Structures are given as structure tokens and as C-alpha cells.
C-alpha positions in Angstrom: -81.5 -46.1 49.6 -80.3 -44.3 46.9 -79.5 -41.2 48.8 -77.3 -43.2 51.3 -75.6 -44.7 48.4 -75.0 -40.8 47.2 -73.9 -39.9 50.5 -71.2 -42.8 50.9 -70.1 -41.8 47.4 -69.4 -38.4 48.3 -67.7 -39.5 51.7 -65.3 -41.6 49.4 -64.6 -39.0 47.0 -63.8 -36.3 49.8 -61.4 -38.9 51.6 -59.5 -39.4 48.2 -59.1 -35.7 47.7 -57.7 -35.5 51.4 -55.5 -38.3 51.1 -53.9 -36.8 47.6 -53.3 -33.6 49.2 -51.8 -34.9 52.0 -49.4 -37.2 49.7 -48.7 -33.9 47.8 -47.6 -32.0 50.8 -45.5 -35.0 52.0 -43.5 -35.1 48.9 -43.0 -30.9 48.4 -41.6 -31.4 52.1 -39.2 -34.3 51.5 -38.0 -32.8 48.0 -34.1 -32.9 47.9 -32.5 -29.2 48.4 -31.6 -29.1 44.8 -35.1 -29.4 43.6 -36.4 -26.3 45.8 -34.6 -23.3 44.2 -35.7 -19.7 44.3 -34.5 -16.7 42.7 -32.0 -14.5 44.6 -32.1 -10.7 44.3 -29.9 -8.0 45.5 -30.9 -4.3 45.8 -28.0 -1.6 45.3 -27.2 1.3 47.3 -24.5 3.7 48.6 -23.0 3.5 45.2 -19.4 5.6 44.8 -18.0 5.8 41.5 -18.9 3.7 38.5 -20.9 0.4 38.7 -22.3 -1.2 35.9 -24.7 -4.6 35.1 -25.4 -6.7 32.3 -28.3 -8.9 31.6 -26.5 -11.6 30.0 -22.9 -12.7 29.1 -23.4 -11.5 25.6 -24.7 -7.8 26.6 -22.8 -5.0 27.3 -22.3 -3.5 30.5 -24.2 -0.3 31.3 -24.3 2.0 34.2 -26.7 1.6 36.9 -27.9 3.7 39.9 -28.8 3.3 43.6 -32.0 1.4 43.5 -31.4 -1.2 40.8 -32.2 -4.7 41.4 -29.7 -7.3 40.5 -31.2 -10.7 39.7 -29.8 -14.3 39.4 -27.7 -14.6 36.3 -27.0 -10.7 36.1 -23.5 -9.5 36.2 -22.1 -6.8 38.1 -18.9 -4.8 38.0 -17.2 -2.1 39.7 -14.6 0.1 38.4 -11.4 1.5 39.8 -12.3 3.4 43.0 -15.7 2.3 43.0 -17.8 0.6 45.6 -21.4 -0.4 46.2 -23.7 -2.3 48.7 -26.0 -4.9 48.2 -28.9 -6.0 50.2 -29.8 -9.6 49.2 -33.5 -10.8 49.3 -32.7 -12.9 52.2 -31.7 -10.3 54.4 -27.9 -10.4 54.2 -25.5 -7.7 53.4 -23.1 -7.6 50.7 -20.0 -4.9 49.7 -18.2 -5.1 46.6 -14.9 -3.4 46.4 -13.1 -1.7 43.4 -12.3 -3.8 40.3 -15.0 -6.6 41.3 -16.7 -8.8 38.7 -20.0 -10.3 40.8 -23.2 -12.4 39.9 -25.9 -14.3 41.9 -26.8 -17.8 41.1 -30.4 -19.1 42.2 -30.5 -20.0 45.7 -31.3 -23.4 47.4 -32.6 -24.5 50.6 -32.3 -27.5 52.9 -32.8 -28.5 56.4 -30.2 -26.0 57.7 -31.8 -23.1 55.8 -31.2 -21.0 52.5 -28.0 -21.4 50.7 -27.0 -18.4 48.7 -24.6 -18.8 45.8 -22.4 -16.0 44.7 -20.0 -16.1 41.7 -16.8 -14.1 42.0 -14.5 -13.6 39.3 -12.1 -11.2 40.6 -12.1 -8.4 43.2 -13.3 -8.0 46.7 -16.6 -8.8 48.8 -17.7 -8.5 52.3 -20.6 -10.4 53.8 -22.7 -9.9 56.7 -24.9 -12.7 56.9 -28.3 -12.6 58.6 -29.2 -16.5 58.5 -28.5 -19.5 56.2 -25.4 -20.0 54.2 -23.6 -18.1 51.5 -21.3 -19.8 49.4 -18.8 -17.7 47.2 -17.3 -19.4 44.4 -14.0 -18.0 42.9 -11.1 -19.5 40.4 -9.3 -20.1 43.2 -11.9 -22.3 45.2 -14.9 -22.0 47.3 -15.1 -19.9 50.3 -18.4 -20.2 52.5 -19.8 -18.5 55.6 -22.1 -19.8 58.0 -22.1 -17.2 60.3 -21.7 -14.2 60.2 -18.9 -12.1 58.6 -16.4 -12.8 55.9 -14.2 -11.1 53.5 -12.9 -12.7 49.9 -10.5 -11.2 47.8 -9.5 -12.6 44.7 -6.6 -11.2 42.7 -7.6 -10.7 38.7 -6.2 -13.0 36.3 -4.7 -15.2 39.0 -5.3 -18.1 41.4 -4.6 -15.7 44.5 -7.1 -15.6 47.3 -7.6 -14.1 50.8 -10.2 -14.9 53.2 -10.8 -13.3 56.2 -13.3 -14.7 58.8 -14.2 -11.8 61.4 -16.8 -13.6 63.2 -18.6 -16.9 63.3 -17.8 -19.8 61.1 -16.2 -19.8 57.8 -14.5 -22.2 55.3 -12.3 -22.8 52.4 -12.2 -25.4 49.7 -9.8 -26.1 46.7 -8.3 -29.1 45.0 -6.3 -30.2 48.2 -8.9 -30.2 50.6 -10.8 -27.7 52.8 -10.3 -25.9 56.1 -12.0 -24.2 58.7 -12.1 -20.8 60.1 -13.2 -18.9 63.2 -13.5 -15.5 64.5 -10.1 -13.4 63.9 -8.6 -15.9 61.4 -7.7 -15.9 57.7 -5.9 -17.9 54.9 -3.9 -16.6 52.0 -3.6 -18.8 48.8 -1.9 -18.8 45.6 -1.9 -22.6 44.7 -5.2 -24.6 44.3 -3.3 -27.7 44.8 -1.9 -26.7 48.3 -4.0 -26.4 51.2 -3.1 -22.9 52.7 -2.5 -22.6 56.6 -5.1 -20.9 58.7 -3.4 -17.5 60.3 -4.4 -15.0 62.5 -5.9 -11.8 61.1 -3.7 -8.6 61.6 -4.7 -5.1 62.3 -4.6 -4.3 58.3 -7.3 -6.7 57.8 -9.1 -5.3 60.7 -8.8 -1.7 59.4 -10.1 -3.0 55.9 -13.3 -4.2 57.7 -13.6 -0.8 59.7 -13.2 1.3 56.4 -15.8 -0.7 54.3 -18.5 -1.8 56.7 -20.1 0.4 59.5 -22.3 -2.8 60.4 -19.4 -4.5 61.5 -17.7 -1.7 63.6 -18.7 -3.3 66.9 -17.4 -6.9 66.0 -14.3 -5.4 64.3 -13.3 -3.2 67.3 -13.7 -6.3 69.4 -11.5 -8.4 67.1 -9.0 -5.4 66.9 -8.6 -5.2 70.8 -8.0 -9.4 70.8 -5.3 -8.9 68.5 -3.7 -5.8 70.2 -3.4 -8.0 73.6 -1.8 -11.0 71.6 0.7 -9.0 69.9 4.4 -9.6 71.1 6.2 -6.8 72.9 7.3 -3.9 71.4 10.9 -4.9 72.6 11.2 -7.1 69.6 10.8 -4.2 67.1 14.3 -2.8 66.1 15.1 0.3 68.0 16.8 3.4 66.5 20.4 4.0 67.0 20.6 7.1 69.2 23.8 8.0 67.1 23.4 7.5 63.6 26.4 7.1 61.6 27.1 9.3 58.6 27.2 8.0 55.5 27.5 9.3 51.7 25.4 6.6 50.5 21.7 6.7 51.5 20.4 3.5 53.5 17.3 1.7 52.1 15.7 2.3 55.8 12.5 4.0 53.8 11.6 0.7 52.2 8.4 -1.0 53.9 9.3 -4.3 55.6 7.2 -7.2 54.5 4.4 -8.1 56.7 1.9 -10.8 57.3 -0.3 -9.1 55.1 -0.4 -10.4 51.6 1.7 -8.5 49.4 -1.2 -8.0 46.6 -3.5 -6.5 49.4 -4.8 -3.3 47.0 -5.6 0.1 48.1 -9.1 0.1 49.5 -11.5 2.6 48.4 -13.7 4.0 50.9 -16.7 6.5 51.0 -15.5 7.9 54.1 -12.3 9.3 55.1 -11.6 7.1 58.0 -9.2 4.6 57.0 -7.3 4.1 54.0 -5.1 0.8 53.6 -2.1 1.3 51.7 -0.3 -1.7 50.3 3.4 -2.5 50.4 3.5 -3.1 46.7 1.7 0.1 45.9 4.5 2.4 47.3 7.8 2.3 45.7 10.2 4.5 47.4 12.6 6.5 44.9 16.2 5.5 44.4 18.6 7.8 46.2 21.7 7.9 43.9 24.4 10.3 45.7 25.8 13.1 43.9 29.7 13.6 43.7 30.9 16.5 45.3 31.0 19.6 43.1 34.4 20.4 41.6 35.7 23.9 42.0 36.6 25.6 38.8 40.3 25.5 37.9 41.9 28.7 37.7 45.1 29.4 35.9 48.0 30.5 38.1 48.8 34.2 37.6 52.5 34.5 36.5 54.9 36.2 38.8 57.6 38.5 38.3 61.3 37.5 38.6 62.8 40.3 41.1 65.8 42.0 39.0 68.8 42.1 41.3 70.6 45.4 41.5 73.4 45.9 39.3 71.9 43.8 36.4 
């Protein structure tokens, strides 16, 4: 009799433990997304120029080399003519351009996957997403990519921002609201209180991807072909006059014309010599001041002799 009681007691204890375990698993599964954070990290490679990092805001920057692992809350910056590749712990690829200040925030998970959070104070970033979502928080607003290729450029010390969505679904949110972008679209914004208009990417945007992201070559080439097929006929381009008019005053024909490319697009340094994108503001043609025709030196006329008449 006592033995049967002991068995019953053990059965009750085992059942109670199993119930507690099941309840614990259910609680973990149903936790809010914000409660399941994990550290996000990135391994550096393909460094060109000078790349520096610091552990906290108070610490000074120190140069880093290939293989350095950037962890959450650390800050990374690239110097002029410098860029670097970062492989996130989520599998996504991030590339930074020159004069960029960048950091990682703790990532979150939800029913749709992993949300990687990035702080971009200034500079350029190209993202090739390998699942989940990446949110890029900037002084000008929040750019997000849910798949698969997005570029963000924040002009230093300003609210000017450019977001291009090479492929997939991207978005941008500021104080005025949010806009959605799909493959081959972009936004250009300089006012956080005005919702930017969605535009088509141009060939300069595509060449920027090709010059800085070999992983995006296939997609970028495809988008470039689509843009070329939708380009207006060349007849809209002013033709050169067959008989130029002579003029002593040089004309301003050498001044680049404004295009749909933002005026603040920088020169993008690349580790290859494939493409270099030159901005409109980076080139200032010299002012041509016509010189007056050279004056011939004055010569004093020689005195002429007055003929003496005969008989005088």
C-alpha cells in the first residue's frame, strides 16, 4: 500500500514538472518581438583606405583591419576615399562608402523573421539582404528593406537623403509619412516635413551599384537594361549646329546640365577601375575670359625731307 502511494506521488511530481515545462515553452514562444533581442555583429573585409572603430562614444577611434568584428553599440567610420565590406551575423552583406559613420543596434525577431537595426549618421551604405528586414535609422528618416537591395546616402550635417531600391521592396518614413519603393525606384529628400516623391532610378544610380557591389552585378545589369528601354528617344537631345557661329566670347556650353541625379551625389571611390561616378557639383569649369587683341607698338613717323626747288 505504501509503495503504491509512493508511485502515485512520483507520477504527480513528474506530471507537474512536464506541465511547468510546457507552460515555460508557451511563454517563450508568445513573448513580444521586442523581448527577444540578440546581439548583431559584423565581420569586416575588403578594406580600402582608412577604417576606424571605437567601443563607446567616449572612446577615441582606432584603425581596424580585415577580420575585425564590429559588435552592437560600437561605432565605425570610414575616411575619405575609403570603403569596407561588412558581413552581418544574419548573413546579409553591407558595404560602406567614404566618410560614413555607422553603428549596429541589437537585433529583434518577430513572426516575419529577424529585424536588423542600423544607425547611419552620415555617408553611404549598400545593403544586400539575405532574409528578414534591415532598418536604417538616419537624421532624415527611417529607410527599410524587406528584400533585397537598398542604398542609402545621408549628406553630412544635413537632412538630405537618397534611397534607391535596386530590387525588391523598400520603404522610407519621415515626419510627413511613409512611401513604398519597388525595383528600380528611388526617393530624394531634403525636408523631413515633406513626403518625397517616388522617382525612377537613372543610369548613374545603377552604375553606383555596379561600381561598389559585385554581388549585385546581375540585378544591376538587368535594371540598367530596363531603364535604357524606357529612356525617351535621342531626338529630344539638342543636336549640335553644323555651322557654329563665330564669337569672341566663349559660350557656357562646357557647363554640365542638371540631371535627375541629386546635386549632392558624391564621387564614389571604388576598389576597381571599372566605373567612377563624377558629381555635377564636383566639377567647376574654368571661367573663360577673352583677352583683348594685342596692341601693336606705336612707332614714331620718320621726318620727311622737303624738296628744295631749283633756284632757291
